[in-house]
N, C-alpha and C positions, 0 to 999 in steps of 0.2 A: 786258674790252673797255672802252676809254675813250670817253666821249662818248655821245650819244644815237643809237640806231639808228632809222632811218626805216623804217617798215613798208611793204613793197611786196608786190604780189600774187605776184611771182616768189619772193620770200624765203619767204612763207608756204607756197607750193606746195613749195618745196625742203624746208622743215622737215617738212611733212606726209608727203612722199614718203619722206624718210629715216627718220622715225619708223615709218612703215608697213612699212619693210623691215627693222625690227628694231633700229635704232640707238636708244640711249637719248636722251631729251630733253636731259639734261644734257650728253651727249656732243656732240650737234648744236650746242648753245648755246656750247660751248667754242671753236668755230671763230671766227676773227677777223671774218669778214663776217656773222656771225649775231648776233642780239640776245642780251643776257644772259637768264638764266632768269627773272629778276625782270621784265624788260621783256616777255618773252613771256607770262608769267602775267597781266600787266596787259592785254595785247592780248586774251587769251582771256577775261578777266573782262568786258571791254567789248563783246565780239562773240560772241553766243550761237551763231551759225552756225559760226564758226571754232572755237569751243570744242567743239561737237558733232563737227565733222570731226576735230579733234585727238583727241577721246575714241575715236572709231572707229579712227583711225590707231594709237593706242596699243594697242588690243585686237589689231589685226592684227599689230603689231610684237611683242607678247608671244607670240602664237601662233608666229611665226617663231622667236623666241628658244627656245621650247620644242622646236621641230623641230630647231634647231641643237644643243640639248643631246642629243637622241636621236641625231643624226648623229655627234656626238663619241663617244657611248657605242658606237655600232655600229662606228665605225672601230677602236676598241680590240678589240671582239669579233671582227671579221673580219680583224684583223691589218693593216689599211691605215694605222693610225696610225704614223707614222715616228718612233718613239721607242725608243731602245735601253735607256734607263735605266728599270728597273722602278718606281723611286720617282716618276719623272716621269709614267709611265703611270698609276700610281695617283692622282696629283694630277689628271690629266686626267679620270679617271673620277669622282673626288670633286667636282670643279668642275662637271662635266656634270650630275651628280645634283643638286647644289645649284641650278644654273640651272633645271633642270626643275621642282624643287619651288617655287622662287621664282616662276616663270611661272605654275604652277598656283595658287599662293596669290593672286597678283595677279588672275588671271582669276576665281577663285571669289568675290572681293569685288566684281567688276564685273558678273558674269553668273551667275545661279543654275545655268545648265546645266553649269558647271564645278565645282560644289561636290562635296565628297566624299560628303556625305549628302544624300539627296533626301527631300523631304517629300511625302506623298500626302494630298491634301485630298479628303474625301468630302462630297459635297453630295447632298441628296435624302433620302428616308426610309431608315432602317436597318431591316433585317428580321432578326428573331431567331427561330430555330426550326429543328429538324432532323427530328423525328419527326412532328409534326403540321403542320397548315396554318401557314405562317409568320405571325407577328404583327407588324404594323407598330408601330414605337416610339410613334407618336402615339396608338395605341389602347390602350397599356398603362395599366391602372389597378391598384390594389392587389389587387383580387379576381382579375383576370386573371393577375397575377404569381404569386399564391398557387397557382393551378391549374397554371401553366406551369412553375414551379420546384418540384423535389421538396423534401421536408422535410429531406433530408440536406445541403443546401447551408447552410453556416455563413458568416455575414458576418465 
């Protein structure tokens, strides 16, 4: 796009709405009436509130992209994909799988709830013991450990 784009509230709302509905930011910025991606990034850098709204919009859009990938896969499974060429059908499945993986990868970097691996953090005292009264870790001294652990344990 030639020339400088003037930021308006309507333009920002359109960008956020389109990104929230699953369009990519680069795709939105390709339209003639939209700012370049560089201009948009400058606007976002200068306005924390707009940057936060765009961040949330991109998360929602990525979730929609993941849903669209599942829809494409289901259309192949249930036979509603109107494709007669098996190679084209396989290409649709492969593309849908890739879209789903990309969406998950994006989300896992943004929000820990979407990570493949979860970490469990333990806070508070840890209790060790099965047969006797449990011993709190804070109370463990060498003499207590010698009694609690059998001689068969080898380090």
